[in-house]
N, CA and C atoms as an extended XYZ file, in Angstrom:
327
Properties=species:S:1:pos:R:3:atomname:S:1:resname:S:1:resid:I:1 pbc="F F F"
N        72.415       51.005       20.518 N   UNK     1
C        73.405       50.455       21.396 CA  UNK     1
C        74.648       50.163       20.579 C   UNK     1
N        75.794       50.347       21.206 N   UNK     2
C        77.080       50.110       20.568 CA  UNK     2
C        77.699       48.906       21.264 C   UNK     2
N        77.833       47.795       20.590 N   UNK     3
C        78.231       46.545       21.228 CA  UNK     3
C        79.459       45.945       20.566 C   UNK     3
N        80.304       45.329       21.382 N   UNK     4
C        81.456       44.600       20.847 CA  UNK     4
C        80.934       43.340       20.163 C   UNK     4
N        81.307       43.141       18.912 N   UNK     5
C        80.735       42.046       18.124 CA  UNK     5
C        81.182       40.668       18.596 C   UNK     5
N        82.271       40.577       19.339 N   UNK     6
C        82.710       39.283       19.858 CA  UNK     6
C        82.086       38.966       21.221 C   UNK     6
N        81.239       39.884       21.733 N   UNK     7
C        80.636       39.684       23.054 CA  UNK     7
C        79.525       38.635       23.001 C   UNK     7
N        79.281       38.037       24.140 N   UNK     8
C        78.196       37.059       24.273 CA  UNK     8
C        76.853       37.716       23.961 C   UNK     8
N        76.657       38.963       24.429 N   UNK     9
C        75.400       39.671       24.175 CA  UNK     9
C        75.149       39.791       22.675 C   UNK     9
N        76.158       40.229       21.921 N   UNK    10
C        75.986       40.412       20.486 CA  UNK    10
C        75.691       39.076       19.809 C   UNK    10
N        76.417       38.040       20.181 N   UNK    11
C        76.196       36.711       19.602 CA  UNK    11
C        74.800       36.191       19.939 C   UNK    11
N        74.368       36.387       21.184 N   UNK    12
C        73.021       35.944       21.572 CA  UNK    12
C        71.948       36.663       20.769 C   UNK    12
N        72.126       37.960       20.548 N   UNK    13
C        71.132       38.724       19.797 CA  UNK    13
C        71.099       38.346       18.322 C   UNK    13
N        72.188       37.833       17.808 N   UNK    14
C        72.186       37.347       16.426 CA  UNK    14
C        71.372       36.057       16.316 C   UNK    14
N        71.408       35.247       17.372 N   UNK    15
C        70.652       33.990       17.384 CA  UNK    15
C        69.178       34.215       17.713 C   UNK    15
N        68.900       35.173       18.591 N   UNK    16
C        67.526       35.464       19.027 CA  UNK    16
C        67.461       36.955       19.316 C   UNK    16
N        66.793       37.700       18.476 N   UNK    17
C        66.833       39.165       18.537 CA  UNK    17
C        65.935       39.783       19.609 C   UNK    17
N        65.199       38.963       20.356 N   UNK    18
C        64.343       39.523       21.408 CA  UNK    18
C        65.215       40.170       22.491 C   UNK    18
N        64.756       41.351       22.970 N   UNK    19
C        65.555       42.087       23.937 CA  UNK    19
C        64.652       42.895       24.861 C   UNK    19
N        65.125       43.112       26.066 N   UNK    20
C        64.493       44.033       27.008 CA  UNK    20
C        65.590       44.952       27.526 C   UNK    20
N        65.291       46.238       27.572 N   UNK    21
C        66.232       47.238       28.058 CA  UNK    21
C        65.548       47.990       29.195 C   UNK    21
N        66.215       48.083       30.342 N   UNK    22
C        65.672       48.788       31.491 CA  UNK    22
C        66.594       49.944       31.849 C   UNK    22
N        65.996       51.105       32.050 N   UNK    23
C        66.714       52.281       32.549 CA  UNK    23
C        65.955       52.738       33.783 C   UNK    23
N        66.667       52.814       34.922 N   UNK    24
C        65.978       53.237       36.140 CA  UNK    24
C        66.819       54.249       36.905 C   UNK    24
N        66.170       54.897       37.873 N   UNK    25
C        66.813       55.940       38.656 CA  UNK    25
C        66.161       55.974       40.027 C   UNK    25
N        66.906       56.457       40.988 N   UNK    26
C        66.397       56.604       42.337 CA  UNK    26
C        67.116       55.677       43.295 C   UNK    26
N        67.081       56.059       44.561 N   UNK    27
C        67.740       55.259       45.590 CA  UNK    27
C        66.719       54.728       46.588 C   UNK    27
N        65.972       55.610       47.202 N   UNK    28
C        64.963       55.208       48.174 CA  UNK    28
C        63.680       54.806       47.442 C   UNK    28
N        62.877       53.964       48.087 N   UNK    29
C        61.664       53.437       47.469 CA  UNK    29
C        60.787       54.538       46.869 C   UNK    29
N        60.561       55.607       47.616 N   UNK    30
C        59.654       56.661       47.182 CA  UNK    30
C        60.142       57.489       46.014 C   UNK    30
N        61.366       57.291       45.570 N   UNK    31
C        61.883       58.074       44.443 CA  UNK    31
C        62.226       57.203       43.228 C   UNK    31
N        61.926       55.911       43.299 N   UNK    32
C        62.244       55.017       42.188 CA  UNK    32
C        61.389       55.329       40.970 C   UNK    32
N        62.024       55.277       39.798 N   UNK    33
C        61.322       55.486       38.530 CA  UNK    33
C        62.130       54.817       37.424 C   UNK    33
N        61.478       54.504       36.346 N   UNK    34
C        62.194       53.871       35.256 CA  UNK    34
C        61.304       53.526       34.086 C   UNK    34
N        61.935       52.901       33.096 N   UNK    35
C        61.231       52.484       31.893 CA  UNK    35
C        61.835       51.174       31.413 C   UNK    35
N        60.991       50.294       30.901 N   UNK    36
C        61.429       49.038       30.298 CA  UNK    36
C        60.936       49.017       28.861 C   UNK    36
N        61.848       48.785       27.937 N   UNK    37
C        61.527       48.666       26.522 CA  UNK    37
C        61.711       47.216       26.120 C   UNK    37
N        60.730       46.624       25.474 N   UNK    38
C        60.888       45.275       24.948 CA  UNK    38
C        60.658       45.316       23.451 C   UNK    38
N        61.389       44.493       22.741 N   UNK    39
C        61.261       44.460       21.296 CA  UNK    39
C        62.304       43.547       20.683 C   UNK    39
N        62.773       43.935       19.518 N   UNK    40
C        63.770       43.149       18.790 CA  UNK    40
C        64.936       44.050       18.395 C   UNK    40
N        66.136       43.509       18.540 N   UNK    41
C        67.344       44.238       18.169 CA  UNK    41
C        67.724       43.892       16.733 C   UNK    41
N        68.217       44.889       16.023 N   UNK    42
C        68.730       44.639       14.675 CA  UNK    42
C        69.978       45.478       14.459 C   UNK    42
N        70.862       44.965       13.635 N   UNK    43
C        72.131       45.637       13.342 CA  UNK    43
C        71.893       46.760       12.352 C   UNK    43
N        72.598       47.872       12.567 N   UNK    44
C        72.589       48.989       11.622 CA  UNK    44
C        74.038       49.228       11.201 C   UNK    44
N        74.292       49.215        9.909 N   UNK    45
C        75.656       49.390        9.412 CA  UNK    45
C        76.389       48.066        9.317 C   UNK    45
N        77.661       48.146        8.972 N   UNK    46
C        78.439       46.921        8.798 CA  UNK    46
C        78.899       46.349       10.136 C   UNK    46
N        79.233       45.066       10.120 N   UNK    47
C        79.690       44.363       11.325 CA  UNK    47
C        81.070       43.797       11.047 C   UNK    47
N        82.080       44.250       11.769 N   UNK    48
C        82.056       45.371       12.700 CA  UNK    48
C        82.011       46.692       11.943 C   UNK    48
N        81.624       47.738       12.656 N   UNK    49
C        81.496       49.067       12.051 CA  UNK    49
C        82.882       49.663       11.835 C   UNK    49
N        83.186       49.986       10.577 N   UNK    50
C        84.475       50.586       10.223 CA  UNK    50
C        84.315       51.981        9.633 C   UNK    50
N        83.072       52.356        9.368 N   UNK    51
C        82.814       53.644        8.732 CA  UNK    51
C        82.926       53.587        7.224 C   UNK    51
N        83.165       52.389        6.674 N   UNK    52
C        83.317       52.238        5.229 CA  UNK    52
C        82.007       52.518        4.497 C   UNK    52
N        80.881       52.160        5.118 N   UNK    53
C        79.579       52.418        4.522 CA  UNK    53
C        78.986       53.688        5.100 C   UNK    53
N        78.409       54.501        4.242 N   UNK    54
C        77.705       55.685        4.715 CA  UNK    54
C        76.302       55.250        5.139 C   UNK    54
N        75.985       55.473        6.415 N   UNK    55
C        74.682       55.092        6.953 CA  UNK    55
C        74.047       56.359        7.526 C   UNK    55
N        73.162       57.020        6.760 N   UNK    56
C        72.610       58.303        7.186 CA  UNK    56
C        72.013       58.307        8.592 C   UNK    56
N        71.324       57.226        8.996 N   UNK    57
C        70.711       57.221       10.324 CA  UNK    57
C        71.743       57.146       11.443 C   UNK    57
N        72.979       56.767       11.127 N   UNK    58
C        74.022       56.711       12.146 CA  UNK    58
C        74.815       58.008       12.281 C   UNK    58
N        74.686       58.932       11.335 N   UNK    59
C        75.465       60.171       11.377 CA  UNK    59
C        75.277       60.919       12.700 C   UNK    59
N        74.045       61.246       13.119 N   UNK    60
C        73.911       61.975       14.391 CA  UNK    60
C        74.258       61.118       15.610 C   UNK    60
N        73.996       59.820       15.529 N   UNK    61
C        74.288       58.909       16.644 CA  UNK    61
C        75.796       58.823       16.863 C   UNK    61
N        76.533       58.618       15.787 N   UNK    62
C        77.982       58.500       15.915 CA  UNK    62
C        78.627       59.813       16.335 C   UNK    62
N        78.088       60.930       15.853 N   UNK    63
C        78.627       62.230       16.266 CA  UNK    63
C        78.394       62.459       17.755 C   UNK    63
N        77.205       62.130       18.233 N   UNK    64
C        76.904       62.278       19.653 CA  UNK    64
C        77.749       61.364       20.514 C   UNK    64
N        77.935       60.132       20.076 N   UNK    65
C        78.753       59.168       20.812 CA  UNK    65
C        80.208       59.640       20.848 C   UNK    65
N        80.717       60.088       19.706 N   UNK    66
C        82.103       60.558       19.624 CA  UNK    66
C        82.330       61.741       20.560 C   UNK    66
N        81.392       62.679       20.580 N   UNK    67
C        81.536       63.857       21.444 CA  UNK    67
C        81.504       63.467       22.913 C   UNK    67
N        80.568       62.608       23.292 N   UNK    68
C        80.399       62.264       24.703 CA  UNK    68
C        81.488       61.328       25.226 C   UNK    68
N        81.819       60.304       24.467 N   UNK    69
C        82.703       59.260       24.984 CA  UNK    69
C        84.134       59.313       24.457 C   UNK    69
N        84.350       60.021       23.345 N   UNK    70
C        85.698       60.073       22.787 CA  UNK    70
C        86.267       61.484       22.760 C   UNK    70
N        85.448       62.479       23.088 N   UNK    71
C        85.915       63.870       23.069 CA  UNK    71
C        86.322       64.335       21.687 C   UNK    71
N        85.628       63.833       20.687 N   UNK    72
C        85.946       64.154       19.291 CA  UNK    72
C        84.675       64.557       18.559 C   UNK    72
N        84.838       65.093       17.350 N   UNK    73
C        83.682       65.433       16.518 CA  UNK    73
C        83.214       64.250       15.690 C   UNK    73
N        84.133       63.349       15.352 N   UNK    74
C        83.778       62.173       14.559 CA  UNK    74
C        84.197       60.912       15.307 C   UNK    74
N        83.491       59.850       15.048 N   UNK    75
C        83.741       58.595       15.745 CA  UNK    75
C        85.062       57.968       15.302 C   UNK    75
N        85.822       57.508       16.270 N   UNK    76
C        87.034       56.737       15.997 CA  UNK    76
C        86.609       55.269       15.957 C   UNK    76
N        86.643       54.671       14.786 N   UNK    77
C        86.220       53.281       14.605 CA  UNK    77
C        87.341       52.352       15.056 C   UNK    77
N        86.970       51.285       15.747 N   UNK    78
C        87.979       50.343       16.228 CA  UNK    78
C        87.837       48.955       15.599 C   UNK    78
N        86.887       48.797       14.687 N   UNK    79
C        86.650       47.523       14.000 CA  UNK    79
C        86.341       46.390       14.987 C   UNK    79
N        85.790       46.758       16.143 N   UNK    80
C        85.387       45.771       17.151 CA  UNK    80
C        83.913       45.888       17.517 C   UNK    80
N        83.291       47.019       17.186 N   UNK    81
C        81.923       47.310       17.609 CA  UNK    81
C        80.968       47.338       16.416 C   UNK    81
N        79.691       47.192       16.736 N   UNK    82
C        78.626       47.388       15.750 CA  UNK    82
C        77.455       48.051       16.461 C   UNK    82
N        76.621       48.728       15.694 N   UNK    83
C        75.443       49.406       16.234 CA  UNK    83
C        74.232       48.492       16.158 C   UNK    83
N        73.445       48.527       17.217 N   UNK    84
C        72.168       47.823       17.265 CA  UNK    84
C        71.083       48.843       17.568 C   UNK    84
N        69.939       48.663       16.959 N   UNK    85
C        68.777       49.479       17.277 CA  UNK    85
C        67.692       48.542       17.794 C   UNK    85
N        66.901       49.026       18.744 N   UNK    86
C        65.801       48.230       19.273 CA  UNK    86
C        64.503       48.715       18.639 C   UNK    86
N        63.845       47.828       17.923 N   UNK    87
C        62.513       48.112       17.400 CA  UNK    87
C        61.543       47.759       18.526 C   UNK    87
N        61.010       48.772       19.175 N   UNK    88
C        60.248       48.605       20.409 CA  UNK    88
C        58.830       48.123       20.121 C   UNK    88
N        58.437       47.061       20.837 N   UNK    89
C        57.073       46.533       20.776 CA  UNK    89
C        56.232       47.009       21.958 C   UNK    89
N        56.888       47.212       23.112 N   UNK    90
C        56.157       47.533       24.333 CA  UNK    90
C        57.005       48.423       25.228 C   UNK    90
N        56.340       49.379       25.880 N   UNK    91
C        56.993       50.269       26.841 CA  UNK    91
C        56.220       50.205       28.146 C   UNK    91
N        56.942       49.967       29.235 N   UNK    92
C        56.361       49.979       30.574 CA  UNK    92
C        57.192       50.953       31.400 C   UNK    92
N        56.519       51.846       32.121 N   UNK    93
C        57.256       52.797       32.955 CA  UNK    93
C        56.644       52.843       34.346 C   UNK    93
N        57.432       53.362       35.282 N   UNK    94
C        56.963       53.519       36.655 CA  UNK    94
C        57.628       54.739       37.258 C   UNK    94
N        56.936       55.341       38.207 N   UNK    95
C        57.460       56.518       38.911 CA  UNK    95
C        56.821       56.547       40.292 C   UNK    95
N        57.520       56.008       41.270 N   UNK    96
C        56.989       55.917       42.624 CA  UNK    96
C        56.840       57.287       43.276 C   UNK    96
N        57.460       58.328       42.689 N   UNK    97
C        57.304       59.677       43.228 CA  UNK    97
C        55.865       60.156       43.075 C   UNK    97
N        55.101       59.540       42.178 N   UNK    98
C        53.725       59.966       41.914 CA  UNK    98
C        52.696       59.250       42.799 C   UNK    98
N        53.143       58.312       43.612 N   UNK    99
C        52.216       57.581       44.473 CA  UNK    99
C        51.790       58.496       45.614 C   UNK    99
N        50.501       58.767       45.675 N   UNK   100
C        49.980       59.632       46.742 CA  UNK   100
C        50.124       58.907       48.069 C   UNK   100
N        50.696       59.608       49.040 N   UNK   101
C        50.899       59.020       50.355 CA  UNK   101
C        51.946       57.910       50.354 C   UNK   101
N        52.790       57.906       49.313 N   UNK   102
C        53.817       56.868       49.202 CA  UNK   102
C        54.861       56.980       50.298 C   UNK   102
N        55.838       56.137       50.196 N   UNK   103
C        56.911       56.119       51.195 CA  UNK   103
C        57.584       57.474       51.270 C   UNK   103
N        57.969       57.912       52.472 N   UNK   104
C        58.652       59.196       52.606 CA  UNK   104
C        59.987       59.175       51.880 C   UNK   104
N        60.340       60.302       51.305 N   UNK   105
C        61.625       60.431       50.628 CA  UNK   105
C        62.714       60.695       51.638 C   UNK   105
N        63.934       60.493       51.229 N   UNK   106
C        65.072       60.721       52.120 CA  UNK   106
C        64.971       62.127       52.708 C   UNK   106
N        65.159       62.225       54.010 N   UNK   107
C        65.118       63.525       54.673 CA  UNK   107
C        63.724       63.973       55.084 C   UNK   107
N        62.688       63.196       54.701 N   UNK   108
C        61.311       63.581       55.038 CA  UNK   108
C        60.759       62.762       56.182 C   UNK   108
N        61.508       61.822       56.659 N   UNK   109
C        60.985       60.891       57.478 CA  UNK   109
C        60.909       60.621       58.823 C   UNK   109
């Protein structure tokens, strides 16, 4: 995760690194699916990230972020953000599309 270091979220995670991250998809009940990751967040690289330190594990992450969100090959550092990684302790997932006889999907009903 790429977080602004002055944000409440970043400050809270410095005080207590426990975190839960949820990613979900779907609109109607019968198509809902997602995953919840719980664990601890830790900083990778300098705070804020300026690119001054070479961090091998961030090379592909920063390149991917730069391409997707900045339209560049290399990350433009703003000295406001830092990288966090979640060391996952538990994964819970769901996929209501797999429920036999579940709720009808949009257009089936």
